Backbone bond lengths (Angstrom), bond angles and torsions (degrees), N, CA, C in turn:
res aa  C-N    CA-C-N  psi(-1)  N-CA   C-N-CA  omega(-1)  CA-C   N-CA-C  phi
1 M - - - 1.449 - - 1.526 115.32 -
2 R 1.320 113.79 -39.98 1.473 118.32 -179.03 1.554 110.51 -64.31
3 K 1.359 112.15 -41.68 1.464 115.99 179.06 1.519 112.78 -61.06
4 L 1.366 114.50 -37.86 1.437 121.08 -179.31 1.527 106.90 -65.07
5 L 1.335 123.10 -42.67 1.425 125.17 179.39 1.517 111.52 -66.39
6 V 1.313 120.18 -36.55 1.437 122.45 179.63 1.558 108.21 -70.05
7 I 1.310 119.77 -42.45 1.402 125.47 175.06 1.554 111.55 -57.94
8 L 1.321 114.78 -49.99 1.483 118.77 176.93 1.544 113.86 -60.69
9 F 1.361 113.70 -39.20 1.451 117.47 -179.78 1.580 108.47 -65.83
10 C 1.324 115.70 -46.69 1.481 118.18 179.66 1.448 113.58 -60.72
11 G 1.357 114.66 -40.13 1.466 118.87 -178.40 1.443 111.81 -69.67
12 T 1.363 119.78 -34.68 1.433 125.04 175.29 1.466 113.15 -66.37
13 L 1.426 112.85 -42.90 1.462 118.16 175.51 1.534 113.28 -64.98
14 F 1.234 118.38 -42.73 1.471 123.25 176.99 1.524 112.31 -62.73
15 S 1.310 116.13 -43.51 1.496 119.54 178.26 1.460 112.07 -67.92
16 A 1.276 116.66 -36.47 1.493 122.74 -179.24 1.592 104.08 -68.40
17 Q 1.276 120.73 -45.88 1.443 125.72 178.12 1.463 111.34 -61.44
18 A 1.335 114.48 -44.57 1.483 120.06 -175.75 1.564 110.41 -65.91
19 Q 1.420 116.70 -31.46 1.390 117.40 176.92 1.451 115.30 -70.27
20 T 1.319 117.83 -21.17 1.521 119.78 -179.47 1.467 110.09 -85.80
21 Q 1.357 120.46 -14.81 1.425 121.87 176.59 1.486 113.43 -81.61
22 K 1.327 113.33 137.57 1.465 119.23 -179.34 1.520 108.01 -115.79
23 I 1.389 117.62 125.04 1.456 120.32 -172.96 1.544 104.82 -120.18
24 G 1.299 118.44 133.78 1.441 121.36 175.74 1.458 106.99 -136.40
25 Y 1.378 114.37 -179.72 1.482 120.15 175.81 1.551 109.36 -136.27
26 A 1.322 113.62 161.85 1.480 118.60 177.92 1.512 105.69 -130.73
27 D 1.326 115.37 121.05 1.405 125.48 -179.91 1.574 109.48 -81.90
28 W 1.347 117.60 95.04 1.513 121.40 -173.60 1.474 111.01 -61.51
29 E 1.324 118.37 -44.41 1.525 121.04 -179.43 1.496 108.28 -57.65
30 Y 1.261 120.64 -44.67 1.440 123.17 -178.72 1.511 113.72 -68.03
31 I 1.403 113.21 -41.35 1.505 114.24 177.47 1.506 109.49 -66.15
32 F 1.285 120.91 -47.78 1.442 121.85 -178.56 1.579 113.10 -58.45
33 S 1.315 112.41 -42.51 1.531 116.40 -178.45 1.513 110.82 -63.67
34 Q 1.310 120.10 -23.90 1.436 123.45 179.76 1.506 115.87 -88.67
35 L 1.337 115.46 -14.49 1.474 118.32 -179.07 1.535 112.00 -76.36
36 P 1.322 116.34 140.22 1.496 119.94 -177.30 1.488 109.60 -62.84
37 E 1.353 119.78 -38.61 1.520 123.47 -178.72 1.469 113.63 -69.24
38 F 1.336 119.09 -14.75 1.448 122.74 -177.46 1.510 110.52 -63.36
39 K 1.361 116.58 -43.02 1.433 119.13 -178.47 1.496 112.17 -68.96
40 Q 1.385 116.66 -39.69 1.442 120.03 173.53 1.475 112.91 -57.05
41 I 1.348 115.19 -49.18 1.519 118.48 -178.31 1.472 110.89 -64.44
42 D 1.371 117.57 -38.42 1.448 119.79 -177.95 1.557 107.96 -63.21
43 S 1.392 116.92 -41.48 1.438 124.55 -178.25 1.496 109.18 -65.22
44 E 1.323 119.50 -41.84 1.489 121.16 -176.20 1.535 106.47 -69.73
45 L 1.337 118.22 -41.83 1.516 121.57 178.87 1.552 110.69 -58.91
46 K 1.336 111.60 -43.19 1.500 117.56 -179.91 1.499 109.67 -64.97
47 T 1.324 118.53 -44.76 1.497 122.40 -178.69 1.596 108.60 -60.48
48 H 1.316 113.38 -44.85 1.459 118.60 -175.49 1.578 109.48 -65.68
49 A 1.363 116.94 -45.28 1.450 122.38 173.78 1.439 113.75 -58.16
50 D 1.336 119.00 -40.93 1.450 125.36 179.00 1.594 110.27 -60.57
51 Q 1.346 111.38 -46.27 1.465 119.43 -177.91 1.462 108.50 -60.92
52 L 1.335 116.60 -47.67 1.468 122.09 -177.68 1.573 109.06 -63.74
53 Q 1.324 117.08 -41.51 1.392 122.09 -178.39 1.572 108.25 -64.15
54 N 1.324 120.76 -41.06 1.437 125.99 -178.94 1.495 106.76 -64.03
55 Q 1.312 119.39 -43.62 1.464 119.82 178.74 1.493 112.59 -65.37
56 A 1.276 115.66 -42.22 1.595 120.65 173.96 1.518 108.57 -54.47
57 K 1.308 117.58 -49.37 1.448 122.03 -176.27 1.463 112.21 -60.55
58 A 1.347 116.94 -40.26 1.493 123.15 179.65 1.534 108.48 -66.25
59 K 1.273 114.63 -41.42 1.556 116.07 -178.89 1.506 109.25 -70.11
60 Q 1.346 116.65 -39.67 1.489 117.79 175.22 1.525 113.91 -60.82
61 Q 1.302 115.84 -43.20 1.466 119.73 178.57 1.547 111.66 -64.13
62 D 1.327 115.84 -39.88 1.513 117.98 176.27 1.543 109.83 -60.09
63 F 1.302 116.28 -44.12 1.460 121.79 -176.20 1.582 107.21 -62.94
64 E 1.297 115.47 -47.83 1.438 122.52 -177.85 1.573 113.14 -60.00
65 A 1.407 111.09 -40.33 1.504 115.79 178.01 1.495 110.65 -65.46
66 K 1.333 116.63 -44.66 1.493 121.48 -178.76 1.551 112.12 -68.21
67 Y 1.383 113.91 -33.97 1.472 116.65 174.52 1.498 112.43 -66.00
68 K 1.302 116.69 -42.31 1.474 122.47 178.61 1.487 110.50 -61.22
69 A 1.341 115.82 -43.24 1.574 119.68 177.37 1.492 109.91 -66.48
70 Y 1.332 116.37 -31.93 1.529 116.57 177.95 1.584 107.94 -69.64
71 Q 1.280 114.59 -41.99 1.520 117.20 -179.57 1.492 110.94 -63.32
72 N 1.344 119.36 -33.70 1.493 124.00 -173.11 1.531 110.35 -88.76
73 M 1.302 118.29 3.07 1.455 119.49 178.15 1.498 110.37 -62.86
74 P 1.315 120.53 143.12 1.443 121.46 -176.16 1.570 110.50 -68.72
75 A 1.253 118.56 152.74 1.405 125.44 -178.22 1.603 111.33 -61.30
76 T 1.274 114.31 -19.44 1.530 118.25 179.66 1.473 111.28 -85.11
77 T 1.264 122.07 -2.72 1.488 125.89 -178.64 1.513 108.28 -57.49
78 P 1.317 115.31 128.22 1.531 118.90 -179.31 1.557 108.60 -61.44
79 D 1.380 113.01 147.04 1.496 120.06 -179.71 1.545 111.12 -58.22
80 A 1.248 119.59 -34.82 1.490 121.22 -178.73 1.554 111.57 -64.07
81 I 1.315 115.11 -38.84 1.533 118.97 176.63 1.474 111.09 -71.59
82 R 1.327 113.63 -37.86 1.559 117.65 178.18 1.466 109.86 -65.66
83 A 1.346 119.70 -42.26 1.450 123.77 177.07 1.516 113.42 -64.79
84 D 1.328 115.65 -40.65 1.451 119.18 173.56 1.504 113.97 -58.56
85 K 1.265 117.80 -41.52 1.490 124.09 -178.30 1.519 109.29 -70.81
86 E 1.359 118.33 -34.91 1.452 125.89 -178.87 1.571 105.76 -67.90
87 R 1.396 118.44 -41.90 1.434 121.93 176.89 1.505 112.37 -64.24
88 E 1.340 115.50 -41.55 1.452 121.06 174.68 1.506 113.69 -56.83
89 L 1.343 114.24 -49.66 1.472 120.84 177.25 1.576 111.32 -61.89
90 Q 1.319 117.16 -40.39 1.430 117.58 179.46 1.602 111.42 -66.57
91 S 1.314 111.87 -38.92 1.530 117.19 173.66 1.474 115.06 -63.65
92 L 1.403 117.56 -41.55 1.419 120.52 174.53 1.579 110.91 -63.59
93 Q 1.281 117.17 -42.11 1.477 116.51 -179.67 1.522 110.91 -65.25
94 E 1.337 116.83 -42.38 1.487 117.36 176.99 1.540 112.62 -64.18
95 G 1.261 118.66 -39.76 1.464 124.14 172.65 1.442 112.87 -58.97
96 F 1.358 117.83 -39.46 1.413 117.66 178.98 1.532 114.81 -71.96
97 Q 1.256 116.79 -34.91 1.497 124.99 174.41 1.539 105.72 -62.33
98 K 1.346 116.55 -47.70 1.488 115.85 -177.57 1.468 112.67 -64.16
99 F 1.392 115.16 -37.62 1.484 120.50 178.13 1.455 110.40 -60.16
100 Q 1.373 115.42 -42.93 1.490 117.18 178.57 1.483 113.72 -58.94
101 Q 1.357 116.69 -43.06 1.485 120.97 178.06 1.537 112.35 -64.10
102 D 1.336 116.31 -42.91 1.485 124.43 -178.00 1.557 108.25 -66.85
103 A 1.377 114.55 -39.67 1.467 119.33 176.04 1.490 114.22 -62.88
104 Q 1.379 117.05 -41.89 1.442 120.78 174.22 1.498 112.07 -60.49
105 A 1.312 116.51 -46.80 1.449 123.90 -179.23 1.560 108.51 -62.84
106 S 1.311 118.11 -42.41 1.496 121.10 179.39 1.544 111.74 -65.46
107 L 1.319 115.93 -38.80 1.443 116.37 178.24 1.557 112.15 -67.76
108 Q 1.345 114.00 -37.57 1.490 117.93 178.53 1.516 112.67 -67.16
109 K 1.350 113.69 -37.79 1.482 117.01 177.90 1.531 111.58 -69.53
110 K 1.305 115.23 -40.71 1.526 118.71 174.72 1.567 113.11 -56.95
111 Q 1.310 113.85 -40.67 1.459 121.39 -179.59 1.495 108.23 -66.82
112 Q 1.322 117.93 -44.30 1.414 121.92 177.62 1.562 114.48 -62.60
113 D 1.345 112.33 -44.18 1.470 117.93 179.23 1.566 111.81 -61.95
114 L 1.338 112.40 -38.20 1.491 113.29 -175.87 1.531 113.38 -87.69
115 M 1.330 117.40 -28.49 1.544 120.34 -179.96 1.478 113.33 -90.44
116 G 1.392 117.99 -19.28 1.538 120.01 -174.67 1.583 108.79 -60.71
117 P 1.320 119.13 -47.96 1.470 119.14 179.98 1.533 112.91 -61.45
118 V 1.324 112.72 -39.01 1.429 120.70 -179.12 1.571 110.35 -64.21
119 Y 1.371 114.20 -47.88 1.450 120.33 175.52 1.568 111.58 -54.79
120 A 1.278 114.13 -47.54 1.402 121.13 -179.28 1.574 111.97 -60.10
121 K 1.332 115.66 -46.58 1.450 122.67 -178.86 1.551 111.39 -66.02
122 V 1.360 117.50 -43.76 1.426 120.64 173.49 1.492 114.62 -63.51
123 G 1.361 116.44 -43.99 1.392 121.08 179.10 1.568 113.58 -60.01
124 K 1.352 110.71 -40.24 1.498 114.45 -178.87 1.432 112.46 -70.73
125 T 1.359 116.53 -33.94 1.507 125.08 176.69 1.466 108.72 -67.23
126 I 1.331 119.21 -44.21 1.487 121.54 177.18 1.536 107.59 -58.73
127 E 1.285 119.58 -46.62 1.464 122.77 -178.05 1.592 108.48 -62.28
128 D 1.310 119.06 -45.59 1.440 122.23 177.86 1.496 112.27 -60.64
129 V 1.337 116.61 -45.75 1.460 117.13 179.70 1.509 113.70 -67.13
130 A 1.356 115.90 -34.15 1.399 120.48 -179.76 1.576 108.37 -65.37
131 K 1.281 116.33 -45.63 1.513 121.35 -177.72 1.609 107.63 -67.45
132 E 1.327 117.38 -40.95 1.472 117.71 -178.00 1.475 112.01 -66.21
133 N 1.285 118.35 -33.31 1.498 124.27 -174.81 1.539 112.14 -100.50
134 G 1.306 121.22 3.95 1.415 124.81 169.33 1.546 114.12 79.16
135 Y 1.343 113.14 26.12 1.574 118.72 179.40 1.487 106.89 -76.83
136 T 1.330 114.84 142.34 1.492 121.36 171.68 1.532 111.19 -91.38
137 F 1.301 117.78 -37.61 1.405 122.64 176.14 1.575 114.37 -139.70
138 I 1.253 116.12 146.81 1.448 122.47 176.13 1.506 105.46 -127.42
139 L 1.392 114.10 119.83 1.465 119.22 -178.11 1.458 112.54 -101.77
140 N 1.342 116.77 163.24 1.387 126.96 175.42 1.482 109.33 -105.30
141 P 1.308 116.29 110.27 1.540 118.68 -173.63 1.593 110.80 -79.76
142 Q 1.268 118.20 -16.54 1.503 121.24 -179.51 1.498 108.07 -113.18
143 L 1.335 117.70 86.96 1.474 119.84 179.15 1.512 108.51 -78.29
144 V 1.270 117.84 100.67 1.452 122.25 -177.66 1.545 110.03 -113.04
145 S 1.263 116.81 134.40 1.493 122.34 176.67 1.517 114.40 48.26
146 G 1.250 117.23 46.68 1.544 119.19 174.13 1.516 110.23 73.54
147 G 1.316 121.25 27.93 1.433 124.81 -179.45 1.540 109.22 -71.77
148 D 1.364 118.04 169.29 1.410 119.53 179.65 1.500 113.88 -74.04
149 V 1.301 116.11 143.93 1.476 119.89 173.31 1.441 113.74 -82.35
150 I 1.364 119.14 -35.17 1.434 125.42 178.87 1.472 106.23 -106.00
151 L 1.286 119.03 120.69 1.463 119.50 176.30 1.492 115.25 -94.03
152 Y 1.363 114.73 -18.45 1.445 120.96 177.12 1.458 108.29 -156.89
153 S 1.378 119.90 138.57 1.376 121.88 175.04 1.550 108.62 -144.09
154 D 1.336 116.84 145.36 1.427 122.53 -178.13 1.542 107.43 -76.17
155 E 1.272 116.59 121.15 1.502 123.54 -176.89 1.477 116.85 -50.38
156 Q 1.380 117.30 -24.87 1.469 119.90 179.70 1.493 113.48 -65.79
157 Y 1.397 116.43 -16.23 1.470 119.79 -178.91 1.493 111.20 -98.02
158 N 1.309 119.59 8.82 1.531 125.40 -177.02 1.519 104.73 -83.96
159 I 1.366 117.41 113.33 1.379 123.34 -179.66 1.493 114.15 -99.67
160 S 1.305 121.69 11.72 1.392 126.37 -174.38 1.506 111.66 -57.44
161 D 1.329 122.45 -49.06 1.442 121.84 176.53 1.513 115.59 -61.33
162 L 1.314 116.36 -34.98 1.448 119.93 175.31 1.536 112.07 -63.53
163 V 1.322 114.91 -41.30 1.474 119.91 178.64 1.522 109.72 -64.63
164 L 1.351 116.31 -47.02 1.454 119.03 176.05 1.542 114.03 -57.04
165 K 1.340 118.08 -40.82 1.462 123.12 179.96 1.506 107.44 -66.83
166 K 1.306 116.24 -41.54 1.458 118.74 179.20 1.561 111.46 -61.43
167 L 1.337 114.47 -33.67 1.468 120.06 179.27 1.553 114.09 -80.94
168 G 1.367 114.65 -4.00 1.410 120.83 177.97 1.572 112.37 90.20
169 V 1.281 116.85 15.74 1.387 121.44 178.48 1.490 114.41 -107.53
170 T 1.320 115.17 129.15 1.528 118.87 -179.82 1.474 106.91 -80.31
171 P 1.298 118.52 118.79 1.551 120.08 177.85 1.590 109.69 -65.27
172 A 1.329 110.01 136.38 1.446 118.69 176.04 1.567 106.79 -74.81
173 P 1.356 116.31 149.21 1.425 121.21 174.96 1.554 111.52 -51.66
174 A 1.305 114.39 138.85 1.479 116.12 178.05 1.483 112.24 -64.67
175 A 1.397 113.83 138.55 1.510 119.53 175.90 1.444 110.89 -75.59
176 P 1.290 118.26 150.72 1.504 118.57 176.81 1.505 112.87 -56.39
177 A 1.278 114.52 146.15 1.525 120.29 -175.01 1.582 103.66 -66.37
178 T 1.363 110.91 136.49 1.420 115.53 171.71 1.533 107.38 -121.52
179 P 1.331 118.61 159.89 1.482 118.45 -178.44 1.549 107.02 -67.77
180 A 1.319 117.00 137.29 1.398 122.23 -178.80 1.576 109.67 -78.71
181 T 1.266 118.06 142.97 1.457 120.56 171.75 1.473 106.87 -105.24
182 T 1.305 116.57 139.79 1.439 120.93 -175.82 1.532 110.67 -119.94
183 T 1.328 112.37 159.99 1.472 116.58 171.50 1.479 106.38 -106.87
184 N 1.261 116.88 -90.52 1.455 120.55 178.60 1.472 114.58 -118.74
185 T 1.401 114.38 20.43 1.517 115.51 172.95 1.410 112.31 -125.75
186 P 1.292 115.45 160.18 1.471 122.67 -178.77 1.540 112.28 -64.39
187 V 1.307 114.79 159.19 1.474 120.51 176.17 1.522 107.15 -71.85
188 K 1.266 115.39 132.34 1.533 119.71 178.75 1.474 108.73 -114.83
189 K 1.318 115.73 130.99 1.394 122.45 179.79 1.454 107.78 -116.54
190 N 1.378 114.09 127.78 1.470 121.74 175.87 1.448 111.69 -110.68
């Protein structure tokens, strides 16, 4: 009987606490698509990608032209000249592969540079709206490329220090908050 009363009490306490929590979600794709700067960022990224693609195409065409010239060399071409052309083709191919890697990194950096401030602005706004309207948690319904599930959470529900204490570890004092830097995911506040 006593166990039943404890279970009922805990259940009542949990349901009462759960009723006071307010959970919402923020649709990042919708928010970004509505921002005026989104079209500008999208245009800049497309322009940058097109420039990189044009450079890659030019490099590829240069390689193909030199390879065709190599294949059309007369059979009487000395081995030294043939070997020199093969080294040149190998160098061009390696350069092209490095260019592709560098272009991918350049495009990602450009995206991070352009989107970072927008993620920070939207993340801060989500936090402000959540606090102003009494939300305990704000979730991300579209988990894309490893993005955050929880975009905002009320610090009073953070049990990290309790877990550490239970593990026998004394939590270190919290460091002062510093602005979060983001890559391609929203700012997450815990």
